[in-house]
C-alpha positions in Angstrom: -131.2 -110.0 140.4 -128.5 -111.2 138.0 -127.6 -114.8 138.4 -123.9 -115.3 139.3 -121.4 -117.8 140.5 -120.4 -118.8 144.1 -118.1 -121.5 145.5 -118.6 -123.2 148.9 -116.5 -125.6 150.9 -118.1 -128.1 153.4 -116.6 -130.9 155.5 -118.2 -134.3 155.8 -119.6 -135.4 159.1 -119.5 -138.8 160.7 -122.6 -139.8 162.8 -121.5 -140.9 166.2 -125.1 -141.9 167.0 -126.4 -143.2 163.7 -129.0 -142.1 161.2 -130.5 -145.2 159.5 -134.0 -145.3 158.2 -136.5 -142.8 157.0 -140.0 -141.8 158.2 -140.6 -140.0 154.9 -138.4 -141.1 152.0 -139.5 -138.3 149.7 -138.4 -135.6 152.1 -135.5 -137.6 153.7 -137.0 -137.3 157.1 -135.3 -139.6 159.6 -136.7 -142.5 161.6 -134.3 -141.7 164.4 -132.4 -138.7 165.8 -128.6 -138.6 165.4 -125.5 -136.8 166.5 -122.4 -136.2 164.4 -118.9 -134.9 164.4 -117.8 -132.7 161.4 -114.3 -133.5 160.2 -111.4 -131.3 159.2 -109.1 -132.4 156.5 -111.7 -134.0 154.2 -113.7 -131.5 152.2 -116.0 -131.0 149.2 -115.6 -127.8 147.2 -118.5 -126.9 144.9 -119.1 -124.1 142.5 -122.6 -123.2 141.2 -123.0 -121.0 138.2 -126.6 -119.9 137.5 -127.5 -119.1 133.9 -126.2 -122.2 132.1 -127.8 -123.7 129.1 -129.0 -126.7 131.1 -128.4 -128.2 134.5 -125.1 -129.9 134.5 -123.1 -131.7 137.1 -119.3 -132.3 136.9 -117.9 -134.3 139.8 -114.3 -135.0 140.1 -113.8 -133.8 136.5 -116.3 -136.2 135.1 -119.8 -135.1 133.8 -122.4 -137.2 135.6 -125.6 -138.7 134.3 -129.3 -138.2 134.9 -129.6 -140.2 138.1 -127.0 -138.1 140.0 -128.1 -134.9 138.3 -131.7 -135.4 139.4 -130.8 -135.0 143.1 -128.7 -131.9 142.4 -131.5 -130.3 140.3 -134.0 -130.9 143.2 -131.7 -129.0 145.6 -131.4 -126.2 143.0 -135.2 -126.1 142.7 -135.5 -125.8 146.5 -132.9 -123.1 146.8 -134.5 -121.0 144.0 -137.9 -121.5 145.6 -140.2 -120.5 142.8 -140.9 -120.3 139.0 -138.4 -119.1 136.5 -135.4 -121.0 137.9 -132.4 -120.6 135.5 -130.4 -123.7 134.8 -127.1 -124.1 136.6 -123.7 -125.7 136.1 -122.4 -127.4 139.2 -118.8 -128.4 139.5 -117.7 -130.3 142.6 -114.5 -131.9 143.9 -113.8 -134.2 146.9 -110.4 -134.6 148.3 -111.4 -138.0 149.7 -113.2 -141.1 148.2 -116.7 -140.7 147.0 -119.6 -143.1 147.9 -117.3 -145.3 149.9 -118.7 -144.9 153.4 -116.8 -141.7 154.2 -119.9 -139.4 154.2 -119.1 -137.7 150.9 -122.8 -136.9 150.3 -123.0 -135.0 153.6 -120.4 -132.5 152.5 -121.5 -132.5 148.9 -125.0 -131.4 149.4 -124.2 -128.9 152.2 -121.7 -127.2 149.9 -124.2 -127.3 147.1 -127.0 -125.7 149.1 -124.7 -122.9 150.4 -123.1 -122.2 147.0 -126.4 -122.1 145.2 -128.0 -119.8 147.7 -125.0 -117.4 147.7 -125.0 -117.4 143.9 -128.7 -116.6 143.9 -128.1 -113.7 146.3 -130.3 -115.3 148.9 -130.1 -115.0 152.7 -127.7 -117.7 154.0 -129.9 -118.9 156.9 -128.2 -122.1 158.2 -131.4 -123.8 159.4 -133.1 -123.2 156.0 -130.1 -124.4 154.1 -129.9 -127.5 156.4 -133.6 -128.3 155.5 -132.7 -128.0 151.8 -129.4 -130.0 152.0 -131.3 -132.7 153.9 -133.4 -133.3 150.8 -130.3 -134.1 148.8 -128.8 -136.3 151.4 -130.1 -136.7 154.9 -126.7 -136.4 156.7 -125.9 -133.2 154.7 -128.2 -131.3 157.1 -125.5 -131.6 159.8 -122.5 -130.4 157.6 -123.6 -126.8 157.6 -122.1 -126.6 161.1 -118.7 -127.6 162.5 -118.0 -129.6 165.6 -120.8 -131.7 167.1 -124.2 -131.4 165.5 -127.5 -133.0 166.4 -130.2 -133.8 163.9 -133.6 -134.0 165.5 -136.4 -135.9 163.8 -138.9 -133.1 163.9 -142.7 -133.5 164.0 -144.0 -131.4 161.0 -145.2 -133.3 158.0 -143.4 -130.8 155.7 -140.1 -131.5 157.4 -139.2 -127.8 158.1 -138.4 -128.6 161.7 -136.0 -131.4 160.8 -132.6 -129.9 160.5 -129.2 -129.8 162.1 -128.7 -128.1 165.5 -125.2 -127.3 166.7 -124.3 -128.9 170.1 -120.7 -127.7 170.5 -118.2 -126.0 168.1 -115.1 -127.5 166.7 -112.8 -126.1 169.4 -115.0 -127.4 172.3 -113.0 -130.6 172.7 -109.5 -131.7 171.5 -110.5 -135.0 170.0 -109.4 -136.8 166.8 -111.3 -139.2 164.6 -108.7 -141.7 163.1 -110.0 -142.8 159.7 -108.9 -146.3 158.6 -109.7 -146.5 154.8 -110.4 -150.2 154.0 -111.7 -149.5 150.5 -112.1 -146.5 148.2 -114.5 -148.3 145.9 -118.1 -147.3 145.5 -120.3 -149.5 147.7 -122.5 -152.1 146.0 -125.6 -151.1 148.0 -126.3 -147.4 148.4 -127.4 -146.1 151.8 -130.9 -145.2 150.6 -131.5 -148.7 149.2 -130.0 -150.2 152.3 -132.2 -148.2 154.6 -135.3 -149.1 152.7 -134.5 -152.8 152.6 -133.7 -152.8 156.4 -136.9 -151.0 157.4 -139.1 -153.3 155.3 -137.5 -156.7 156.2 -135.4 -156.5 159.4 -137.2 -157.7 162.6 -134.5 -155.9 164.7 -135.2 -152.5 163.1 -138.0 -151.4 165.6 -135.6 -151.9 168.5 -133.0 -149.8 166.8 -135.5 -147.0 166.3 -137.0 -147.1 169.8 -133.5 -147.0 171.5 -131.9 -144.3 169.4 -133.2 -141.2 171.4 -131.6 -142.5 174.6 -128.3 -142.9 172.7 -128.5 -139.4 171.4 -129.3 -138.1 174.9 -126.2 -139.9 176.4 -124.0 -138.7 173.5 -125.1 -135.1 173.8 -124.5 -135.0 177.6 -121.1 -136.7 177.1 -120.0 -134.1 174.5 -121.0 -131.2 176.8 -119.2 -132.9 179.7 -116.2 -133.9 177.6 -116.7 -137.5 178.8 -114.9 -139.7 176.2 -115.9 -143.0 177.8 -119.6 -142.1 177.9 -119.5 -140.8 174.3 -117.6 -143.9 173.1 -120.0 -146.2 174.8 -123.0 -144.5 173.1 -121.2 -144.4 169.8 -120.3 -148.1 169.7 -123.7 -149.2 170.9 -125.3 -147.2 168.1 -123.1 -148.5 165.3 -123.3 -152.1 166.5 -127.1 -151.9 166.5 -127.2 -150.3 163.1 -125.0 -152.9 161.5 -126.9 -155.7 163.3 -130.1 -154.5 161.6 -128.3 -154.5 158.2 -127.0 -158.0 158.7 -130.5 -159.3 159.7 -132.0 -157.7 156.6 -133.3 -159.9 153.7 -131.3 -160.1 151.5 -128.5 -159.1 153.9 -126.7 -155.8 153.7 -123.2 -156.4 154.9 -120.6 -153.6 154.4 -117.9 -155.1 156.6 -114.8 -156.6 155.0 -112.2 -158.9 156.6 -109.9 -155.8 157.1 -112.8 -153.9 158.8 -113.1 -156.7 161.4 -109.3 -156.7 161.8 -109.4 -152.9 162.6 -112.2 -153.4 165.1 -110.2 -156.1 166.8 -107.2 -153.8 167.0 -109.4 -151.1 168.6 -110.6 -153.5 171.2 -107.1 -154.6 171.9 -105.9 -151.1 172.4 -108.7 -150.3 174.7 -108.0 -153.5 176.7 -104.4 -152.2 177.1 -105.7 -149.0 178.7 -105.9 -146.7 175.6 -109.3 -144.9 175.4 -110.4 -145.3 171.8 -113.8 -146.2 170.3 -114.9 -147.4 166.9 -117.7 -146.5 164.5 -118.7 -147.5 161.0 -121.1 -145.9 158.5 -122.7 -147.7 155.6 -119.4 -148.8 154.2 -116.3 -150.8 155.1 -114.2 -148.0 156.5 -113.7 -147.7 160.2 -113.4 -144.5 162.3 -111.8 -144.4 165.7 -112.5 -141.7 168.2 -109.8 -140.8 170.7 -108.1 -137.9 172.5 -105.8 -135.8 170.4 -102.8 -136.8 172.5 -103.5 -140.5 171.7 -104.2 -140.1 168.0 -100.7 -140.9 166.7 -100.4 -144.0 168.8 -103.8 -145.2 167.5 -103.0 -144.3 163.9 -99.6 -146.1 164.1 -101.3 -149.2 165.5 -103.8 -149.3 162.8 -101.2 -148.8 160.1 -99.9 -152.2 161.2 -103.2 -153.8 160.2 -102.5 -155.6 156.8 -104.6 -154.5 153.9 -105.5 -150.9 154.9 -105.2 -148.3 152.2 -104.7 -145.3 154.3 -104.9 -144.0 157.9 -105.5 -140.4 158.8 -106.1 -138.6 162.1 -108.7 -135.8 161.6 -109.5 -133.0 163.9 -113.0 -131.6 164.4 -113.9 -129.4 161.3 -115.5 -126.1 161.0 -118.7 -124.6 159.5 -119.4 -124.8 155.8 -118.2 -121.6 154.2 -118.0 -119.6 151.1 -114.6 -119.6 149.4 -115.4 -117.8 146.2 
Protein backbone atom coordinates (compact mmCIF):
# COMPACT_ATOMS: atom_id res chain seq x y z
CA UNK A 1 0.00 0.00 0.00
CA UNK A 2 1.33 3.44 -0.93
CA UNK A 3 0.49 6.15 1.61
CA UNK A 4 -1.51 8.94 0.03
CA UNK A 5 -3.61 12.00 0.81
CA UNK A 6 -7.30 12.39 1.60
CA UNK A 7 -9.54 15.25 2.72
CA UNK A 8 -12.67 14.91 4.85
CA UNK A 9 -15.34 17.32 6.03
CA UNK A 10 -17.30 16.88 9.25
CA UNK A 11 -19.88 18.99 11.02
CA UNK A 12 -19.86 19.69 14.76
CA UNK A 13 -22.61 18.29 16.90
CA UNK A 14 -24.31 19.89 19.86
CA UNK A 15 -25.32 17.59 22.70
CA UNK A 16 -28.99 18.08 23.47
CA UNK A 17 -28.59 15.68 26.40
CA UNK A 18 -25.16 16.33 27.76
CA UNK A 19 -21.89 14.43 27.95
CA UNK A 20 -20.02 15.57 31.05
CA UNK A 21 -17.64 13.32 32.97
CA UNK A 22 -15.61 10.24 32.13
CA UNK A 23 -15.62 6.70 33.48
CA UNK A 24 -12.22 6.15 31.86
CA UNK A 25 -10.18 9.26 31.08
CA UNK A 26 -7.49 7.50 29.03
CA UNK A 27 -10.07 6.07 26.60
CA UNK A 28 -12.54 8.98 26.79
CA UNK A 29 -15.29 6.67 27.97
CA UNK A 30 -18.27 8.68 29.23
CA UNK A 31 -19.83 8.63 32.68
CA UNK A 32 -23.24 9.23 31.05
CA UNK A 33 -25.01 8.54 27.76
CA UNK A 34 -25.81 11.51 25.53
CA UNK A 35 -27.78 12.52 22.45
CA UNK A 36 -26.80 15.17 19.94
CA UNK A 37 -27.78 17.08 16.82
CA UNK A 38 -25.23 17.45 14.03
CA UNK A 39 -25.24 20.97 12.54
CA UNK A 40 -25.07 22.14 8.96
CA UNK A 41 -23.25 25.39 8.15
CA UNK A 42 -20.39 24.95 10.62
CA UNK A 43 -17.71 22.52 9.41
CA UNK A 44 -14.14 21.32 9.79
CA UNK A 45 -12.18 20.33 6.67
CA UNK A 46 -9.10 18.22 7.31
CA UNK A 47 -6.44 16.86 4.97
CA UNK A 48 -4.12 14.01 6.00
CA UNK A 49 -0.98 13.28 4.01
CA UNK A 50 0.81 10.12 5.03
CA UNK A 51 4.55 9.98 4.39
CA UNK A 52 5.66 13.30 5.87
CA UNK A 53 9.04 13.74 7.54
CA UNK A 54 7.38 13.98 10.97
CA UNK A 55 3.89 14.36 12.39
CA UNK A 56 2.74 17.93 11.91
CA UNK A 57 -0.50 19.78 12.64
CA UNK A 58 -1.48 23.02 10.94
CA UNK A 59 -4.79 24.40 12.23
CA UNK A 60 -6.20 27.58 10.78
CA UNK A 61 -2.93 28.26 8.98
CA UNK A 62 -0.88 28.08 12.19
CA UNK A 63 1.43 25.19 13.06
CA UNK A 64 0.48 23.82 16.47
CA UNK A 65 2.71 22.66 19.28
CA UNK A 66 3.30 19.40 21.08
CA UNK A 67 0.21 19.42 23.30
CA UNK A 68 -2.26 19.67 20.42
CA UNK A 69 -0.18 17.43 18.16
CA UNK A 70 -0.13 14.67 20.78
CA UNK A 71 -3.88 14.03 20.49
CA UNK A 72 -3.69 14.03 16.70
CA UNK A 73 -0.79 11.59 16.70
CA UNK A 74 -2.75 9.27 19.00
CA UNK A 75 -5.62 9.17 16.52
CA UNK A 76 -3.17 8.52 13.68
CA UNK A 77 -1.70 5.61 15.68
CA UNK A 78 -5.16 4.13 16.17
CA UNK A 79 -6.10 4.52 12.52
CA UNK A 80 -2.89 2.87 11.32
CA UNK A 81 -3.34 0.14 13.91
CA UNK A 82 0.11 -1.44 13.91
CA UNK A 83 3.87 -1.00 13.64
CA UNK A 84 5.58 0.94 10.92
CA UNK A 85 3.22 3.90 10.90
CA UNK A 86 4.51 6.65 8.61
CA UNK A 87 4.44 10.22 9.84
CA UNK A 88 1.61 12.41 8.60
CA UNK A 89 0.97 16.05 7.90
CA UNK A 90 -2.48 17.16 9.05
CA UNK A 91 -3.95 20.43 7.81
CA UNK A 92 -7.29 21.53 9.25
CA UNK A 93 -9.60 24.53 8.93
CA UNK A 94 -12.74 25.48 10.86
CA UNK A 95 -15.25 27.97 9.48
CA UNK A 96 -16.36 28.78 13.04
CA UNK A 97 -14.58 29.65 16.33
CA UNK A 98 -12.25 27.02 17.80
CA UNK A 99 -12.30 25.96 21.48
CA UNK A 100 -15.06 28.44 22.31
CA UNK A 101 -17.87 26.10 23.32
CA UNK A 102 -19.08 25.50 19.75
CA UNK A 103 -17.99 21.84 19.61
CA UNK A 104 -15.05 22.38 17.26
CA UNK A 105 -13.30 19.30 18.62
CA UNK A 106 -16.25 17.08 17.66
CA UNK A 107 -15.95 17.90 13.95
CA UNK A 108 -12.14 18.09 14.08
CA UNK A 109 -11.51 14.56 15.25
CA UNK A 110 -14.32 13.04 13.20
CA UNK A 111 -12.82 14.60 10.06
CA UNK A 112 -9.33 13.51 11.12
CA UNK A 113 -10.32 9.87 11.64
CA UNK A 114 -12.16 9.69 8.32
CA UNK A 115 -9.43 11.42 6.29
CA UNK A 116 -6.63 9.38 7.89
CA UNK A 117 -8.42 6.09 7.24
CA UNK A 118 -9.19 7.01 3.64
CA UNK A 119 -5.61 8.13 3.04
CA UNK A 120 -4.42 4.79 4.43
CA UNK A 121 -6.78 2.88 2.10
CA UNK A 122 -8.57 1.37 5.09
CA UNK A 123 -12.24 0.34 5.27
CA UNK A 124 -14.38 3.30 6.32
CA UNK A 125 -16.50 1.51 8.91
CA UNK A 126 -18.35 4.28 10.77
CA UNK A 127 -18.54 2.48 14.12
CA UNK A 128 -14.79 1.78 14.10
CA UNK A 129 -14.00 5.36 13.12
CA UNK A 130 -16.36 6.59 15.84
CA UNK A 131 -14.41 4.59 18.47
CA UNK A 132 -11.16 6.09 17.17
CA UNK A 133 -12.48 9.67 16.98
CA UNK A 134 -13.81 9.34 20.54
CA UNK A 135 -10.25 8.91 21.78
CA UNK A 136 -9.32 12.28 20.34
CA UNK A 137 -12.42 14.04 21.67
CA UNK A 138 -15.37 12.26 23.23
CA UNK A 139 -18.06 14.18 21.37
CA UNK A 140 -16.35 13.48 18.03
CA UNK A 141 -17.76 9.95 18.10
CA UNK A 142 -21.16 11.47 17.25
CA UNK A 143 -20.02 13.62 14.30
CA UNK A 144 -19.45 10.68 11.95
CA UNK A 145 -23.23 10.78 11.38
CA UNK A 146 -25.66 13.53 10.55
CA UNK A 147 -28.95 14.31 12.23
CA UNK A 148 -29.63 12.98 15.71
CA UNK A 149 -27.01 10.66 17.20
CA UNK A 150 -26.87 8.81 20.50
CA UNK A 151 -23.65 7.95 22.30
CA UNK A 152 -24.13 4.98 24.57
CA UNK A 153 -21.74 4.47 27.44
CA UNK A 154 -20.88 0.89 26.58
CA UNK A 155 -19.80 -1.78 29.01
CA UNK A 156 -16.53 -3.16 27.68
CA UNK A 157 -13.30 -2.15 29.38
CA UNK A 158 -11.62 -1.58 26.00
CA UNK A 159 -14.36 0.86 24.97
CA UNK A 160 -15.08 -0.76 21.62
CA UNK A 161 -18.83 -0.75 22.31
CA UNK A 162 -18.84 2.97 23.19
CA UNK A 163 -19.52 4.84 19.96
CA UNK A 164 -22.12 6.88 18.16
CA UNK A 165 -25.39 5.35 16.97
CA UNK A 166 -27.64 7.21 14.53
CA UNK A 167 -31.17 7.86 15.84
CA UNK A 168 -32.68 9.84 12.94
CA UNK A 169 -31.15 11.40 9.80
CA UNK A 170 -30.84 15.09 9.07
CA UNK A 171 -34.04 15.20 7.02
CA UNK A 172 -36.14 13.50 9.73
CA UNK A 173 -37.33 16.76 11.29
CA UNK A 174 -37.29 20.34 10.03
CA UNK A 175 -35.73 22.01 13.05
CA UNK A 176 -33.18 24.75 13.49
CA UNK A 177 -30.57 25.38 16.14
CA UNK A 178 -30.10 29.13 16.46
CA UNK A 179 -26.54 29.75 17.67
CA UNK A 180 -25.93 32.92 19.67
CA UNK A 181 -22.18 33.55 19.76
CA UNK A 182 -21.33 35.35 22.98
CA UNK A 183 -17.56 34.94 22.66
CA UNK A 184 -15.13 33.53 20.11
CA UNK A 185 -12.27 33.43 22.63
CA UNK A 186 -10.66 30.20 23.76
CA UNK A 187 -12.18 29.25 27.09
CA UNK A 188 -10.05 29.49 30.23
CA UNK A 189 -10.92 25.98 31.47
CA UNK A 190 -10.90 23.23 28.86
CA UNK A 191 -13.65 20.64 28.85
CA UNK A 192 -11.41 17.78 29.98
CA UNK A 193 -10.06 19.74 32.95
CA UNK A 194 -13.56 20.92 33.82
CA UNK A 195 -14.96 17.39 33.75
CA UNK A 196 -12.16 16.07 35.93
CA UNK A 197 -12.56 18.84 38.48
CA UNK A 198 -16.33 18.36 38.58
CA UNK A 199 -16.18 14.59 39.06
CA UNK A 200 -13.64 14.93 41.87
CA UNK A 201 -15.17 17.78 43.88
CA UNK A 202 -18.84 18.38 43.05
CA UNK A 203 -21.39 16.87 45.47
CA UNK A 204 -24.10 17.19 42.79
CA UNK A 205 -22.27 15.15 40.17
CA UNK A 206 -23.62 11.70 41.20
CA UNK A 207 -27.17 12.99 40.71
CA UNK A 208 -26.33 14.24 37.24
CA UNK A 209 -24.89 10.83 36.34
CA UNK A 210 -27.79 8.79 37.74
CA UNK A 211 -30.45 10.92 36.04
CA UNK A 212 -28.86 11.11 32.57
CA UNK A 213 -30.19 7.81 31.13
CA UNK A 214 -33.80 8.91 31.68
CA UNK A 215 -33.07 12.21 29.93
CA UNK A 216 -31.64 10.35 26.93
CA UNK A 217 -34.64 8.00 26.83
CA UNK A 218 -37.04 10.98 26.81
CA UNK A 219 -35.03 12.82 24.17
CA UNK A 220 -34.77 9.79 21.88
CA UNK A 221 -38.51 9.16 22.08
CA UNK A 222 -39.19 12.85 21.46
CA UNK A 223 -36.97 12.89 18.36
CA UNK A 224 -38.68 9.83 16.90
CA UNK A 225 -42.13 11.34 17.65
CA UNK A 226 -41.07 14.85 16.50
CA UNK A 227 -42.26 16.22 19.85
CA UNK A 228 -40.48 19.57 20.28
CA UNK A 229 -41.85 20.26 23.76
CA UNK A 230 -40.68 16.91 25.15
CA UNK A 231 -37.27 17.24 23.49
CA UNK A 232 -36.87 20.82 24.71
CA UNK A 233 -37.77 19.84 28.27
CA UNK A 234 -35.20 17.03 28.33
CA UNK A 235 -32.61 19.29 26.73
CA UNK A 236 -33.00 22.18 29.17
CA UNK A 237 -33.11 19.84 32.15
CA UNK A 238 -29.84 18.24 31.06
CA UNK A 239 -27.97 21.48 30.40
CA UNK A 240 -29.14 23.05 33.66
CA UNK A 241 -28.01 20.04 35.65
CA UNK A 242 -24.64 19.99 33.90
CA UNK A 243 -23.95 23.67 34.56
CA UNK A 244 -25.16 23.29 38.13
CA UNK A 245 -22.47 20.66 38.71
CA UNK A 246 -19.85 22.99 37.23
CA UNK A 247 -20.86 25.89 39.44
CA UNK A 248 -20.80 23.65 42.52
CA UNK A 249 -17.29 22.48 41.68
CA UNK A 250 -14.26 23.61 43.71
CA UNK A 251 -12.85 25.86 42.40
CA UNK A 252 -15.96 26.68 40.45
CA UNK A 253 -16.12 26.23 36.66
CA UNK A 254 -18.40 28.96 35.33
CA UNK A 255 -18.67 29.39 31.59
CA UNK A 256 -21.69 31.72 31.62
CA UNK A 257 -21.17 35.40 30.81
CA UNK A 258 -23.65 38.23 31.49
CA UNK A 259 -24.65 38.13 27.80
CA UNK A 260 -25.26 34.36 28.08
CA UNK A 261 -27.78 35.01 30.86
CA UNK A 262 -29.43 37.76 28.81
CA UNK A 263 -29.90 35.29 25.94
CA UNK A 264 -31.38 32.70 28.30
CA UNK A 265 -33.78 35.35 29.62
CA UNK A 266 -34.80 36.21 26.04
CA UNK A 267 -35.53 32.55 25.29
CA UNK A 268 -37.73 32.24 28.37
CA UNK A 269 -39.58 35.43 27.40
CA UNK A 270 -40.20 34.13 23.88
CA UNK A 271 -41.52 30.86 25.25
CA UNK A 272 -43.80 32.69 27.69
CA UNK A 273 -45.25 34.55 24.71
CA UNK A 274 -46.15 31.24 23.05
CA UNK A 275 -43.10 30.64 20.83
CA UNK A 276 -41.74 27.09 21.24
CA UNK A 277 -37.98 27.49 21.68
CA UNK A 278 -35.53 25.87 24.10
CA UNK A 279 -31.97 26.67 25.12
CA UNK A 280 -28.82 24.67 25.70
CA UNK A 281 -25.19 25.53 26.48
CA UNK A 282 -22.06 23.45 26.24
CA UNK A 283 -18.82 24.04 28.14
CA UNK A 284 -18.59 27.63 26.99
CA UNK A 285 -20.53 30.91 27.04
CA UNK A 286 -22.40 30.50 23.74
CA UNK A 287 -26.10 29.66 23.73
CA UNK A 288 -27.95 27.44 21.25
CA UNK A 289 -31.72 27.64 20.84
CA UNK A 290 -33.77 24.79 19.37
CA UNK A 291 -36.95 25.66 17.48
CA UNK A 292 -39.05 24.75 14.45
CA UNK A 293 -37.63 25.87 11.10
CA UNK A 294 -40.63 28.15 10.58
CA UNK A 295 -39.82 30.03 13.80
CA UNK A 296 -36.06 30.30 13.33
CA UNK A 297 -35.96 33.79 11.82
CA UNK A 298 -38.19 35.20 14.55
CA UNK A 299 -35.97 33.64 17.22
CA UNK A 300 -32.80 34.85 15.50
CA UNK A 301 -34.12 38.42 15.13
CA UNK A 302 -35.11 38.54 18.79
CA UNK A 303 -31.66 37.36 19.85
CA UNK A 304 -29.95 39.88 17.58
CA UNK A 305 -31.56 42.49 19.80
CA UNK A 306 -29.61 41.24 22.84
CA UNK A 307 -26.76 43.73 23.42
CA UNK A 308 -23.26 42.29 23.22
CA UNK A 309 -23.82 39.30 20.97
CA UNK A 310 -21.16 38.82 18.30
CA UNK A 311 -23.18 36.76 15.87
CA UNK A 312 -26.47 34.89 15.51
CA UNK A 313 -26.95 32.08 13.00
CA UNK A 314 -29.79 29.63 12.39
CA UNK A 315 -28.37 26.23 11.46
CA UNK A 316 -30.22 23.28 9.99
CA UNK A 317 -29.46 19.64 10.86
CA UNK A 318 -26.21 18.60 9.18
CA UNK A 319 -25.27 15.46 7.31
CA UNK A 320 -22.71 12.69 7.69
CA UNK A 321 -18.98 13.28 7.73
CA UNK A 322 -17.76 12.74 4.18
CA UNK A 323 -14.72 12.65 1.94
CA UNK A 324 -14.26 15.74 -0.22
CA UNK A 325 -10.87 14.98 -1.74
